[in-house]
MDTraj code that builds the backbone (N, CA, C; nanometers):
import mdtraj as md
import numpy as np

residues = "UNK UNK UNK UNK UNK UNK UNK UNK UNK UNK UNK UNK UNK UNK UNK UNK UNK UNK UNK UNK UNK UNK UNK UNK UNK UNK UNK UNK UNK UNK UNK UNK UNK UNK UNK UNK UNK UNK UNK UNK UNK UNK UNK UNK UNK UNK UNK UNK UNK UNK UNK UNK UNK UNK UNK UNK UNK UNK UNK UNK UNK UNK UNK UNK UNK UNK UNK UNK UNK UNK UNK UNK UNK UNK UNK UNK UNK UNK UNK UNK UNK UNK UNK UNK UNK UNK UNK UNK UNK UNK UNK UNK UNK UNK UNK UNK UNK UNK UNK UNK UNK UNK UNK UNK UNK UNK UNK UNK UNK UNK UNK UNK UNK UNK UNK UNK UNK UNK UNK UNK UNK UNK UNK UNK UNK UNK UNK UNK UNK UNK UNK UNK UNK UNK UNK UNK UNK UNK UNK UNK UNK UNK UNK UNK UNK UNK UNK UNK UNK UNK UNK UNK UNK UNK UNK UNK UNK UNK UNK UNK UNK UNK UNK UNK UNK UNK UNK UNK UNK UNK UNK UNK UNK UNK UNK UNK UNK UNK".split()
xyz = np.array([
    [-0.3648, 7.7969, 9.8842],
    [-0.3738, 7.8500, 10.0194],
    [-0.4063, 8.0120, 9.9721],
    [-0.4590, 8.0561, 10.0653],
    [-0.4971, 8.2049, 10.0440],
    [-0.4582, 8.3492, 10.1385],
    [-0.3408, 8.3817, 10.0092],
    [-0.2625, 8.4813, 10.1589],
    [-0.3555, 8.6236, 10.1124],
    [-0.3547, 8.7225, 10.2010],
    [-0.3536, 8.8488, 10.1842],
    [-0.2224, 8.9132, 10.1827],
    [-0.2044, 9.0348, 10.1389],
    [-0.1041, 9.0831, 10.1091],
    [-0.1468, 9.2582, 10.1715],
    [-0.1056, 9.2864, 10.2967],
    [-0.1097, 9.4447, 10.3367],
    [-0.0086, 9.5325, 10.3824],
    [-0.0262, 9.6309, 10.3152],
    [0.0583, 9.7421, 10.3754],
    [0.0330, 9.8587, 10.2568],
    [0.0920, 10.0059, 10.3484],
    [0.0444, 10.1005, 10.2319],
    [0.1019, 10.0882, 10.1598],
    [0.0230, 10.2336, 10.0739],
    [0.0616, 10.2519, 9.9523],
    [0.2041, 10.2371, 9.9214],
    [0.2689, 10.1690, 9.8170],
    [0.3998, 10.1934, 9.8461],
    [0.5095, 10.1148, 9.8767],
    [0.4552, 9.9828, 9.9657],
    [0.4726, 9.9229, 10.0367],
    [0.5517, 9.7965, 9.9529],
    [0.5312, 9.7514, 9.8334],
    [0.5580, 9.6387, 9.7605],
    [0.4621, 9.5455, 9.7479],
    [0.3733, 9.5738, 9.7498],
    [0.2233, 9.4663, 9.7431],
    [0.2339, 9.3815, 9.6284],
    [0.2315, 9.4952, 9.5117],
    [0.2482, 9.4540, 9.3489],
    [0.3671, 9.3320, 9.3132],
    [0.4798, 9.4179, 9.3672],
    [0.6296, 9.3337, 9.3436],
    [0.6046, 9.2192, 9.4200],
    [0.5786, 9.2001, 9.5384],
    [0.5821, 9.0435, 9.6202],
    [0.5028, 8.9459, 9.5472],
    [0.3767, 9.0393, 9.5348],
    [0.2494, 8.9669, 9.5072],
    [0.2787, 8.8746, 9.4122],
    [0.3773, 8.9349, 9.2885],
    [0.3434, 8.8735, 9.1278],
    [0.5236, 8.7850, 9.1395],
    [0.5648, 8.7922, 9.2920],
    [0.7110, 8.6972, 9.3040],
    [0.6692, 8.5819, 9.3455],
    [0.5394, 8.6139, 9.4609],
    [0.4604, 8.4815, 9.5304],
    [0.4049, 8.4197, 9.4189],
    [0.3377, 8.4536, 9.3722],
    [0.2585, 8.3994, 9.2801],
    [0.3232, 8.2954, 9.1743],
    [0.4779, 8.3436, 9.0917],
    [0.5440, 8.2655, 9.0727],
    [0.5764, 8.1465, 9.1380],
    [0.6075, 8.1604, 9.2353],
    [0.7150, 8.0846, 9.3526],
    [0.5972, 7.9931, 9.3830],
    [0.4935, 8.0391, 9.4551],
    [0.3736, 7.9165, 9.5023],
    [0.2764, 7.8934, 9.4057],
    [0.2741, 7.9608, 9.2365],
    [0.2347, 7.9180, 9.1580],
    [0.0200, 7.9087, 9.1859],
    [0.0229, 8.0021, 9.2399],
    [-0.1376, 8.0866, 9.2734],
    [-0.1238, 8.1888, 9.2178],
    [-0.2514, 8.2530, 9.1863],
    [-0.3135, 8.3590, 9.1009],
    [-0.2725, 8.4715, 9.2428],
    [-0.2655, 8.6058, 9.1640],
    [-0.2069, 8.7010, 9.2273],
    [-0.3118, 8.8194, 9.1841],
    [-0.4273, 8.8746, 9.2898],
    [-0.5315, 8.9705, 9.2215],
    [-0.5428, 9.0499, 9.3139],
    [-0.5242, 9.1940, 9.2233],
    [-0.4955, 9.3309, 9.3074],
    [-0.6271, 9.3917, 9.3186],
    [-0.6684, 9.4520, 9.3906],
    [-0.7905, 9.5122, 9.4278],
    [-0.7717, 9.6153, 9.3236],
    [-0.6930, 9.6859, 9.3758],
    [-0.6336, 9.8258, 9.3149],
    [-0.6335, 9.7939, 9.1394],
    [-0.6049, 9.7039, 9.1204],
    [-0.6058, 9.6985, 8.9667],
    [-0.7367, 9.6561, 8.9154],
    [-0.8174, 9.5972, 8.9797],
    [-0.9746, 9.5810, 8.9346],
    [-1.0195, 9.7117, 8.9424],
    [-1.0334, 9.8141, 9.0351],
    [-1.0870, 9.9563, 9.0590],
    [-1.0246, 10.0007, 8.9497],
    [-0.8999, 10.0054, 8.8960],
    [-0.8750, 10.1187, 8.7962],
    [-0.8798, 10.0786, 8.7047],
    [-0.9225, 9.9499, 8.6369],
    [-0.9668, 9.8457, 8.5008],
    [-1.1411, 9.9007, 8.5157],
    [-1.2076, 9.8776, 8.6455],
    [-1.3179, 9.9452, 8.6386],
    [-1.3565, 10.0568, 8.6108],
    [-1.2609, 10.1933, 8.6689],
    [-1.2901, 10.3511, 8.6296],
    [-1.2694, 10.3695, 8.4638],
    [-1.2061, 10.2755, 8.4515],
    [-1.1916, 10.3530, 8.2385],
    [-1.3604, 10.2622, 8.2096],
    [-1.4273, 10.1598, 8.2712],
    [-1.5350, 10.1481, 8.1765],
    [-1.6750, 10.2861, 8.1482],
    [-1.7274, 10.3197, 8.0894],
    [-1.8048, 10.4498, 8.0802],
    [-1.9047, 10.4081, 8.1365],
    [-1.9267, 10.3469, 8.2490],
    [-2.0978, 10.3008, 8.3214],
    [-2.0811, 10.3801, 8.4149],
    [-2.1648, 10.4182, 8.4810],
    [-2.1646, 10.4665, 8.6287],
    [-2.1156, 10.3650, 8.7300],
    [-2.0883, 10.3142, 8.7385],
    [-2.0310, 10.2639, 8.8156],
    [-1.8664, 10.3004, 8.8004],
    [-1.7776, 10.2887, 8.6787],
    [-1.7063, 10.3150, 8.5934],
    [-1.6786, 10.4268, 8.6922],
    [-1.7315, 10.5266, 8.6576],
    [-1.7368, 10.6832, 8.6795],
    [-1.7260, 10.7054, 8.8325],
    [-1.7769, 10.6376, 8.8862],
    [-1.7840, 10.6463, 9.0261],
    [-1.6700, 10.6055, 9.1050],
    [-1.5604, 10.4758, 9.0379],
    [-1.5395, 10.4165, 9.1132],
    [-1.3821, 10.5396, 9.0923],
    [-1.3721, 10.5894, 8.9217],
    [-1.3220, 10.6705, 8.9146],
    [-1.3043, 10.7759, 8.9704],
    [-1.3998, 10.8645, 9.0044],
    [-1.3793, 10.9697, 9.0572],
    [-1.3862, 10.9719, 9.2594],
    [-1.3464, 10.8319, 9.3025],
    [-1.3926, 10.7947, 9.4572],
    [-1.2057, 10.7936, 9.4421],
    [-1.1126, 10.6734, 9.3377],
    [-1.0082, 10.6618, 9.3725],
    [-0.9003, 10.7817, 9.3678],
    [-0.9913, 10.8724, 9.2355],
    [-0.8780, 10.9561, 9.2248],
    [-0.8759, 11.0796, 9.3223],
    [-0.9525, 11.0540, 9.4322],
    [-0.9821, 11.1773, 9.5752],
    [-0.8918, 11.0736, 9.6525],
    [-0.8573, 10.9578, 9.6470],
    [-0.7542, 10.9376, 9.7601],
    [-0.8800, 10.8196, 9.8828],
    [-0.9743, 10.8531, 9.8174],
    [-1.0606, 10.7709, 9.9101],
    [-1.0832, 10.6055, 9.9000],
    [-1.1072, 10.5207, 9.9778],
    [-1.1716, 10.3843, 9.9686],
    [-1.2934, 10.3839, 9.8875],
    [-1.2881, 10.2924, 9.8304],
    [-1.4185, 10.2180, 9.7637],
    [-1.4958, 10.1585, 9.8914],
    [-1.6741, 10.2340, 9.9322],
    [-1.7441, 10.1668, 10.0502],
    [-1.7456, 10.0523, 10.0188],
    [-1.7364, 9.9693, 10.1722],
    [-1.7407, 9.8586, 10.2401],
    [-1.7887, 9.7755, 10.1471],
    [-1.9689, 9.7839, 10.1420],
    [-1.9812, 9.7137, 10.0534],
    [-1.9782, 9.7311, 9.9255],
    [-1.9826, 9.8242, 9.8723],
    [-1.9272, 9.7866, 9.7339],
    [-1.7905, 9.7206, 9.6906],
    [-1.6740, 9.7657, 9.7681],
    [-1.5223, 9.6905, 9.7678],
    [-1.5897, 9.4909, 9.7726],
    [-1.6570, 9.4058, 9.9176],
    [-1.7088, 9.3371, 9.9636],
    [-1.7758, 9.2791, 9.7858],
    [-1.8507, 9.3064, 9.7474],
    [-1.9372, 9.2633, 9.6447],
    [-1.8700, 9.2864, 9.4996],
    [-1.7566, 9.3767, 9.4699],
    [-1.6843, 9.3161, 9.3856],
    [-1.5789, 9.2338, 9.3817],
    [-1.5222, 9.2148, 9.4922],
    [-1.4249, 9.1286, 9.5313],
    [-1.4653, 8.9767, 9.5312],
    [-1.5947, 8.9441, 9.6189],
    [-1.6855, 8.8284, 9.6455],
    [-1.6955, 8.7634, 9.4688],
    [-1.7342, 8.8589, 9.3943],
    [-1.7432, 8.8282, 9.2784],
    [-1.6412, 8.7905, 9.2112],
    [-1.5583, 8.8596, 9.1741],
    [-1.4105, 8.8062, 9.0648],
    [-1.3484, 8.7096, 9.1551],
    [-1.3994, 8.6278, 9.3216],
    [-1.3131, 8.5370, 9.3624],
    [-1.3953, 8.4078, 9.3557],
    [-1.5109, 8.4192, 9.2535],
    [-1.6116, 8.3264, 9.2132],
    [-1.5155, 8.2782, 9.0919],
    [-1.4830, 8.3425, 9.0198],
    [-1.4172, 8.2914, 8.8924],
    [-1.3032, 8.1545, 8.9613],
    [-1.3158, 8.0732, 8.8367],
    [-1.2530, 7.9455, 8.8454],
    [-1.0977, 7.9170, 8.9155],
    [-0.9892, 8.0319, 8.8439],
    [-0.8751, 8.0618, 8.8500],
    [-0.8365, 8.0660, 8.9380],
    [-0.9395, 8.1071, 9.1237],
    [-0.8835, 8.1360, 9.2347],
    [-0.9758, 8.0486, 9.2952],
    [-1.0087, 7.9448, 9.2699],
    [-1.1023, 7.8282, 9.3350],
    [-0.9961, 7.7586, 9.4076],
    [-0.8585, 7.7209, 9.4290],
    [-0.7370, 7.6883, 9.4603],
    [-0.6732, 7.7712, 9.5361],
    [-0.6762, 7.8901, 9.5489],
    [-0.6236, 7.9908, 9.6291],
    [-0.6128, 8.1343, 9.5734],
    [-0.5151, 8.2283, 9.6082],
    [-0.4709, 8.3713, 9.5842],
    [-0.4081, 8.3969, 9.6593],
    [-0.3479, 8.5019, 9.5705],
    [-0.3027, 8.5763, 9.7187],
    [-0.3663, 8.7167, 9.6377],
    [-0.4315, 8.7918, 9.7847],
    [-0.4702, 8.9243, 9.7356],
    [-0.4038, 9.0424, 9.7732],
    [-0.4099, 9.1562, 9.7302],
    [-0.3416, 9.2641, 9.7865],
    [-0.4128, 9.3655, 9.8133],
    [-0.4781, 9.4811, 9.8662],
    [-0.5613, 9.5388, 9.9138],
    [-0.6893, 9.5488, 9.9332],
    [-0.7269, 9.4331, 9.9989],
    [-0.8554, 9.4221, 10.0530],
    [-0.8167, 9.2916, 10.1566],
    [-0.8836, 9.2664, 10.3148],
    [-0.9670, 9.3720, 10.3310],
    [-0.9011, 9.4823, 10.3557],
    [-0.9317, 9.5875, 10.3593],
    [-0.8920, 9.6836, 10.4348],
    [-0.9707, 9.7819, 10.5590],
    [-1.0911, 9.7174, 10.5790],
    [-1.1835, 9.8250, 10.7035],
    [-1.1805, 9.6878, 10.7996],
    [-1.2480, 9.6840, 10.9410],
    [-1.3103, 9.6100, 10.9913],
    [-1.4048, 9.5207, 10.9518],
    [-1.5337, 9.6305, 10.8707],
    [-1.6200, 9.5542, 10.8455],
    [-1.5992, 9.4972, 10.7498],
    [-1.5242, 9.5141, 10.6126],
    [-1.4868, 9.4070, 10.5318],
    [-1.4153, 9.2968, 10.5646],
    [-1.3300, 9.2840, 10.6953],
    [-1.2735, 9.1460, 10.7261],
    [-1.3887, 9.0875, 10.8184],
    [-1.5078, 9.1288, 10.9097],
    [-1.5927, 9.0892, 10.9470],
    [-1.6868, 9.0069, 10.8470],
    [-1.7445, 9.0255, 10.7206],
    [-1.8037, 9.0133, 10.5700],
    [-1.7249, 8.9383, 10.4961],
    [-1.5791, 8.9424, 10.5448],
    [-1.4927, 8.8647, 10.4308],
    [-1.4071, 8.6991, 10.5348],
    [-1.4659, 8.6279, 10.5361],
    [-1.3858, 8.5198, 10.6067],
    [-1.3084, 8.4204, 10.4789],
    [-1.3595, 8.3821, 10.4224],
    [-1.3146, 8.3192, 10.2611],
    [-1.2193, 8.2382, 10.3172],
    [-1.1789, 8.1939, 10.4545],
    [-1.0897, 8.0773, 10.4826],
    [-0.9456, 8.1188, 10.4495],
    [-0.9295, 8.2608, 10.5084],
    [-0.7858, 8.2746, 10.4826],
    [-0.7023, 8.2056, 10.5510],
    [-0.5394, 8.1922, 10.4727],
    [-0.4549, 8.1023, 10.5208],
    [-0.3634, 8.1838, 10.6328],
    [-0.3260, 8.2959, 10.5852],
    [-0.2142, 8.4301, 10.6451],
    [-0.2344, 8.5182, 10.5412],
    [-0.1951, 8.6361, 10.6284],
    [-0.2083, 8.7480, 10.6167],
    [-0.0564, 8.8294, 10.6329],
    [0.0123, 8.8495, 10.4864],
    [0.1177, 8.9413, 10.5073],
    [0.1493, 9.0585, 10.5283],
    [0.1981, 9.1154, 10.6057],
    [0.1676, 9.2981, 10.6568],
    [0.3629, 9.3053, 10.5996],
    [0.3702, 9.3874, 10.4947],
    [0.4731, 9.4719, 10.4582],
    [0.4888, 9.6267, 10.5406],
    [0.5585, 9.5976, 10.6290],
    [0.5809, 9.7564, 10.7330],
    [0.6670, 9.8286, 10.6676],
    [0.6312, 9.9425, 10.6065],
    [0.6910, 10.0372, 10.5665],
    [0.6622, 10.1780, 10.6430],
    [0.7441, 10.2632, 10.6491],
    [0.7142, 10.3914, 10.6981],
    [0.6744, 10.4763, 10.5942],
    [0.5758, 10.5563, 10.6691],
    [0.5416, 10.6578, 10.5314],
    [0.6144, 10.7297, 10.4836],
    [0.6742, 10.7753, 10.5612],
    [0.8151, 10.8421, 10.4881],
    [0.8776, 10.7594, 10.3524],
    [0.9161, 10.6611, 10.3615],
    [0.9080, 10.5341, 10.2693],
    [0.8203, 10.5107, 10.1419],
    [0.7298, 10.5657, 10.1840],
    [0.6153, 10.4692, 10.0760],
    [0.6240, 10.5919, 10.0100],
    [0.6448, 10.6979, 10.0332],
    [0.5954, 10.8478, 9.9803],
    [0.7384, 10.8961, 9.8935],
    [0.8344, 10.8341, 9.9370],
    [1.0148, 10.7954, 9.8668],
    [0.9764, 10.7430, 9.7256],
    [0.8974, 10.6102, 9.7650],
    [0.8949, 10.5040, 9.6609],
    [0.8313, 10.5710, 9.5586],
    [0.6551, 10.6228, 9.5999],
    [0.5844, 10.6401, 9.4929],
    [0.5881, 10.7509, 9.4277],
    [0.7087, 10.8640, 9.4638],
    [0.7109, 10.9975, 9.4020],
    [0.8851, 10.9298, 9.2852],
    [0.8852, 10.7789, 9.2726],
    [0.9935, 10.7533, 9.1937],
    [0.9478, 10.7248, 9.1115],
    [0.7663, 10.6443, 9.0989],
    [0.7197, 10.5322, 9.0179],
    [0.7281, 10.6111, 8.8850],
    [0.7388, 10.5318, 8.7328],
    [0.7234, 10.5809, 8.6205],
    [0.5911, 10.5714, 8.5539],
    [0.5034, 10.4821, 8.6377],
    [0.3710, 10.4683, 8.5618],
    [0.2620, 10.5637, 8.5825],
    [0.3235, 10.6584, 8.6343],
    [0.2308, 10.7929, 8.6909],
    [0.0846, 10.7806, 8.6975],
    [0.0167, 10.6923, 8.7714],
    [-0.0989, 10.7187, 8.7649],
    [-0.1948, 10.8195, 8.8124],
    [-0.3283, 10.8069, 8.7145],
    [-0.4136, 10.8972, 8.7817],
    [-0.4326, 10.9379, 8.9105],
    [-0.4509, 10.8523, 8.9939],
    [-0.4532, 10.8340, 9.1451],
    [-0.3417, 10.8715, 9.1835],
    [-0.1986, 10.8996, 9.1798],
    [-0.0906, 10.9033, 9.2355],
    [-0.0786, 11.0820, 9.2335],
    [-0.1595, 11.1325, 9.2767],
    [-0.1293, 11.2542, 9.3460],
    [-0.0578, 11.2813, 9.4349],
    [0.0539, 11.3581, 9.4886],
    [0.0441, 11.3264, 9.6560],
    [-0.0806, 11.4273, 9.7754],
    [-0.1472, 11.4791, 9.7089],
    [-0.2491, 11.5132, 9.7919],
    [-0.3440, 11.3471, 9.7863],
    [-0.3934, 11.2662, 9.7004],
    [-0.4123, 11.1574, 9.6963],
    [-0.3391, 11.0330, 9.7758],
    [-0.2355, 11.0436, 9.7581],
    [-0.1258, 10.9283, 9.8618],
    [-0.1118, 10.9504, 9.9869],
    [-0.1020, 11.0973, 9.9881],
    [-0.1431, 11.1391, 10.1582],
    [-0.2625, 11.0529, 10.2116],
    [-0.3731, 11.0904, 10.1435],
    [-0.5321, 11.0935, 10.1951],
    [-0.5239, 10.9493, 10.2519],
    [-0.4560, 10.8429, 10.1076],
    [-0.4409, 10.7137, 10.1186],
    [-0.3743, 10.6503, 10.2354],
    [-0.2575, 10.6865, 10.2459],
    [-0.1641, 10.6826, 10.3726],
    [-0.2434, 10.7277, 10.4763],
    [-0.3162, 10.8069, 10.4859],
    [-0.3840, 10.8483, 10.6042],
    [-0.4929, 10.7011, 10.6326],
    [-0.5835, 10.7275, 10.5965],
    [-0.7131, 10.6582, 10.5745],
    [-0.6310, 10.4278, 10.6372],
    [-0.5062, 10.4713, 10.5738],
    [-0.4929, 10.3262, 10.5652],
    [-0.4143, 10.3259, 10.7821],
    [-0.3854, 10.4229, 10.7989],
    [-0.3788, 10.4436, 10.9465],
    [-0.4833, 10.4148, 10.9935],
    [-0.5879, 10.4785, 10.9333],
    [-0.6744, 10.4913, 11.0900],
    [-0.7736, 10.3583, 11.0676],
    [-0.8184, 10.3040, 10.9016],
    [-0.8906, 10.1774, 10.8612],
    [-0.8453, 10.0779, 10.9029],
    [-0.7553, 10.0347, 10.8123],
    [-0.6117, 9.9295, 10.8136],
    [-0.5209, 9.8869, 10.9319],
    [-0.4994, 9.9778, 10.9571],
    [-0.4416, 9.9283, 11.1101],
    [-0.5136, 9.8476, 11.2059],
    [-0.6460, 9.8171, 11.2389],
    [-0.7125, 9.7410, 11.3336],
    [-0.7116, 9.6544, 11.2598],
    [-0.7043, 9.6160, 11.1436],
    [-0.7695, 9.5343, 11.0103],
    [-0.6435, 9.4257, 11.0700],
    [-0.5395, 9.4896, 11.0770],
    [-0.3795, 9.3755, 11.0881],
    [-0.4116, 9.3818, 11.2621],
    [-0.4592, 9.4223, 11.3559],
    [-0.4762, 9.4102, 11.4511],
    [-0.5766, 9.2415, 11.5294],
    [-0.6712, 9.2682, 11.4338],
    [-0.7565, 9.1689, 11.3981],
    [-0.7100, 9.0402, 11.3574],
    [-0.5946, 9.0665, 11.2453],
    [-0.5078, 8.9167, 11.2396],
    [-0.4448, 8.8700, 11.3311],
    [-0.3414, 8.9282, 11.3478],
    [-0.2742, 8.9373, 11.4982],
    [-0.3243, 8.8553, 11.5686],
    [-0.4394, 8.8968, 11.6028],
    [-0.5466, 8.8129, 11.7098],
    [-0.5643, 8.7080, 11.6646],
    [-0.6502, 8.6875, 11.5542],
    [-0.6215, 8.5022, 11.5000],
    [-0.4969, 8.4170, 11.4914],
    [-0.3812, 8.4793, 11.5039],
    [-0.2820, 8.4243, 11.5100],
    [-0.2146, 8.4383, 11.3218],
    [-0.2748, 8.4667, 11.2496],
    [-0.2104, 8.4170, 11.0970],
    [-0.1585, 8.5470, 11.0563],
    [-0.1354, 8.6475, 11.1298],
    [-0.0358, 8.7582, 11.0499],
    [0.1064, 8.7245, 11.0446],
    [0.1653, 8.7603, 10.9374],
    [0.3311, 8.7684, 10.9466],
    [0.3262, 8.9017, 10.9076],
    [0.4265, 8.9731, 10.9892],
    [0.4492, 9.0968, 11.0045],
    [0.6992, 9.0797, 10.9243],
    [0.6659, 9.1381, 10.8039],
    [0.7648, 9.1896, 10.7204],
    [0.8174, 9.2939, 10.7106],
    [0.9559, 9.3423, 10.7320],
    [1.0462, 9.4773, 10.7243],
    [1.0054, 9.5080, 10.5940],
    [0.8776, 9.5591, 10.5293],
    [0.9110, 9.6060, 10.3866],
    [1.0333, 9.7000, 10.3343],
    [1.1144, 9.7179, 10.4148],
    [1.2177, 9.8058, 10.3923],
    [1.3817, 9.7651, 10.3298],
    [1.3370, 9.6420, 10.3348],
    [1.4697, 9.5144, 10.2914],
    [1.4329, 9.5356, 10.1416],
    [1.5636, 9.4083, 10.0568],
    [1.5542, 9.4120, 9.9162],
    [1.4799, 9.3594, 9.8549],
    [1.4217, 9.3514, 9.8258],
    [1.3097, 9.3104, 9.6876],
    [1.3282, 9.1270, 9.7123],
    [1.4564, 9.0894, 9.7003],
    [1.4897, 8.9365, 9.7418],
    [1.4564, 8.8846, 9.9171],
    [1.5535, 8.9760, 9.9642],
    [1.5358, 8.9325, 10.1792],
    [1.3925, 8.9365, 10.1688],
    [1.2877, 9.0293, 10.1584],
    [1.1462, 9.0653, 10.1428],
    [1.1074, 8.8970, 10.0828],
    [1.1125, 8.8676, 9.9922],
    [1.0791, 8.7738, 9.8946],
    [1.0957, 8.6397, 9.9638],
    [1.2088, 8.6145, 9.9980],
    [1.2666, 8.4936, 10.1143],
    [1.2553, 8.4774, 10.2570],
    [1.2324, 8.6080, 10.3087],
    [1.1374, 8.6124, 10.4336],
    [1.0225, 8.5558, 10.4464],
    [0.9240, 8.6028, 10.3725],
    [0.8153, 8.5596, 10.3447],
    [0.8194, 8.3578, 10.3125],
    [0.8875, 8.3506, 10.2147],
    [0.8640, 8.1996, 10.2280],
    [0.8529, 8.1233, 10.3246],
    [1.0164, 8.1560, 10.3993],
    [1.0985, 8.1170, 10.4955],
    [0.9504, 8.0839, 10.5846],
    [0.8721, 8.2216, 10.6150],
    [0.8185, 8.2247, 10.7369],
    [0.6675, 8.1397, 10.6794],
    [0.6511, 8.1265, 10.5390],
    [0.5084, 8.0649, 10.5164],
    [0.5112, 7.8979, 10.5258],
    [0.6705, 7.8662, 10.5238],
    [0.6834, 7.7435, 10.5158],
    [0.6593, 7.6589, 10.6529],
    [0.6747, 7.7731, 10.7630],
    [0.6533, 7.7349, 10.9167],
    [0.5457, 7.6865, 10.9313],
])
top = md.Topology()
chain = top.add_chain()
for i, resn in enumerate(residues, 1):
    res = top.add_residue(resn, chain, resSeq=i)
    for name in ("N", "CA", "C"):
        top.add_atom(name, md.element.get_by_symbol(name[0]), res)
traj = md.Trajectory(xyz[None], top)
């Protein structure tokens, strides 16, 4: 099973991704985590990624496609995965089909996302209020058309991401088993 988790920053994608990974025995892959790890590298690509994400911008489509495709060729993803943070644009969707089974959209209001993010303990370098607002704006501009694409394909599952963690997990698992 190949699942995609979509939602604005703070929607609970990593929380649900880790829960689903355990429940379904499928590896969880966060492109945000991949990019943050690469940003630590003292390479031209690492510095570029660090500057891009710290400013709140998206990694360009071609670069994101290249990195994600390379990761998915690893043996641990051969039998499926749960991916969070990709695809984020219609160009990425059109170039990355990869046999996606279902797309889970965790719907959370901008206000709720900002509230959740302000209470995070990990205080990541890319979690400035300005960068967060920029990513939320980019989500509405670039990722909402991606949701429409998956809706038309009939593989989009919409979940109210403002419920409790347990309620959300239960609803996702119920909808996936249908």
